[in-house]
N, C-alpha and C positions, 0 to 999 in steps of 0.2 A: 355871386358869393355874398355872404352876410357882411355887414359892416364890421369895422375893426373891433368894436366892443363886443360884438357877438362872437367874433373869431377868438378873442381872448377868453371869453366864457367857455368856449369849446376846448381851448387849450388847457384851461384850468381843470376841466373834467378829465381830459386826457392825461394830464400830469398826475392826478390822483391814482389813476390806473398804473401809469408808468412808475410812480413811486413804489407801488406794491411790487411791480415787476423787478425794479432795481433792487429792492430789499430782498426779494426771494432769490434772485440770482446770486447775490452776495452770500446768502445762507447756503445755497446749493453748492457754491464754490468751496465752502468750508468743509463740506462733508468728506471729500477724499482726504483732506489734511487730517481730519479727526480720525478717520479710519486708519491712516498710516501711523498716527500717534499711538492708537490702541495696539496695533500690530507690533510697533517698535518697543512699546512698554512690555508687551508679552515676551518678545525676544530677549529682553534684558532678564526677565524672570526665568526664562529657559536657560540662559547662560549661568544663572545662579544654581540651577538644578544640576547642570553639567559640572560645575565646580564642586558641588557637594558630592556628586558621584565619583569624580576623579579623586577627591580627597579620601573618600571611603575605600576606593580600590587601592590607592597608594598605601594606606595604612595596613590593609589586609596583605598586600604584597610584602611590605616591610616585616610584618609579623611572621609570614611564612619563611622569609629569608633568615630571620633570627632563629626560628625553629629549626631550620636546616643547619645553621651554624651550631646550635645546641646539640643536635644529633651527631654532627661531625665530631664535636669535642667529646661527647659521651662515648662514641666508638673508639676514639683515640685513648680515652681513659681506660676503657676495658682492655684494649690492646696492651697498653703500658702495664696495667695491673697483671696481665697474663705473663708479661716478661719480667716483672719485678722479682719474682722468687727464683728466676733462672740465673740471676746475676751472681757472680762469684765474689766480688769485692764489696766491702762496706761503702766505699767511695761511690761506686756506680749505683748501689742501692739507694744511698742518701740523695744522690743527684736526681734519680728517676722519681723517688718518693716526693721530692720537692716539686718536680715538674707536674706530677699527678695532682698534688695539692693546689698548685697554681691553676691547673685546668679546672679543678673543682670550684675554685674561687670564681673563675671566669664563668663557669656554668651557673653559679648562684646569681651573678650579675645579669647574665643572659635571661635567666628565668624571671627575674624581677622586671627586666625590660620587656619581655614577652607579655607578662601580665599587664604592664602599663599600656603596651600597644593594643592588647586585646580589649582593654577598657576604652581606649581612644577609638578603636575601630567600631566598637559597639555604639559609642556616642555618635560617631560619624554616620554610621548606618541609620541610626534613629533620626538624625538630622536630615539625611537624604530622603528617607521615607516621608518625613513631615513635609519637606520641600516639594516632594512629588505630589502629595495630597493637595497641598496649597496650589500647585501649578494646575492640577486638574480642575480645581474650583475656579481659578483665574481664567483658564481656557474657556470654561463654560460661560463665565461672565463676559469675556471678550466676544464670544460668538453671539451672545444675546445683545450686547451693545452694538456690534456690527450690524446685526439684523434690524435693530431699532433705527440705526442711521440710514440703512437702506429704505426702511419704511418711511422715515422722515423725508428722504430725498424724493421718494415716489409721490408723497403728498405735496411737496413743493413743486415738482414737475406738473402735477395736475392743476395746481393753482396758477402756475405760469401759463399753461395752455388755455385755461379759462380766461385769464386776464388778456392774453394776446387776442383771443376771440372777441372780447368786449371792446378792445381799442379799435377794432375794425369798423365799429359803428360810428366812430368820431372822425377818423382820417378823411373819408370822402367829403366831408363838409368843410375842410380846411383848404386854404389856398396852397397849392403845391410848393411854392417858394417858402411860405411860412412854415409848413410842416418840415421842410428840409432844414431850415434854420433852427427850428425848435429841436429837432432830433440831434443835430450837430452839437448844440449847447448841452443837451441832456446827457450826452455821452461824456463830455469833458467836465461837467459840473455836478458830479455825484447824483445824478437823477433829479436835479432841481433846475429847470430851465426858465420857468415863469415865476416872477416874484413881485410882491407889492412894493410900492414906495411907502416907507415908514419913517416919519419924522424927517422928511426930505432926504432920506438915504435909501440906498439899494437894500431891499429885504433879503438879498442873498449874501453879498460880501460886506454890507453895512458901510460902504463908502458914501460920503456925502455927495449929493447930486447938485449940479449947477441949477440955479432957479429956472433958467430957460427950459432945461430938461424936465424938471418937475411940472412946469406949466404945460409942456407938450404932452406929457403923460396924462395930465388931467383932461386935456382936450380930447384925447383918444382919436385924433384924426390921422395919425401916422404911427407906425411901429417904432417904439423907442427901446433902446437897450442900454445897459450899464457900460460905460466906457472901460471899466476895470475888469469885470467878469463876463461881459457879453450876454448876461441873462436878459430875457425879455421883461420889460417893466410894465406894470399896470397900476391903475389907481383903484384902491379898494373901495367897494361900495359902502 
């Protein structure tokens, strides 16, 4: 096996590849979340369309109910008017005449309300149609965005496969114990397992190192790690 300084050089090359792998895996892990967010946002927009449709239908139903009420009152007015001239006393005539006038007044109010509901129903229908058109455009955009994310994921997976293949050229040249230690630290330290000593401090966690540790790292005779973060230390050339 090569000397320690040679092993460190190999580890540094390996870490460049692993840093890419780590970054790409993080990006790949985000893809399903982004896809879920796109789909959730679209569902919210669909619920707005359903609300607009329900409002439009409710107004149309209310309008029909009022039209039914108007028809019922008009039929009652006709019936009373037919009976009006069959009455024998003035008192009965006056009472029925007042009832007819009251029903006609109600009719007038109903007609106004029907016109108002008709206007509101038209506005609601227009809003629903507009929302429907917007949703169609949003659905198309969502599908395009989902397809783009799928394509991005495919690209990341291709890069990962390539990087995994590249790292195979380095691992056979490393001491098995060293590669095991390196990979363990790599997983627990955000993809950064080998760091330089900078200003007598760990280049990973930036903790100050004891002078003896710094001295040992410079000698490169045995593997030295940071007591705080367990990263492998090396002396920069």
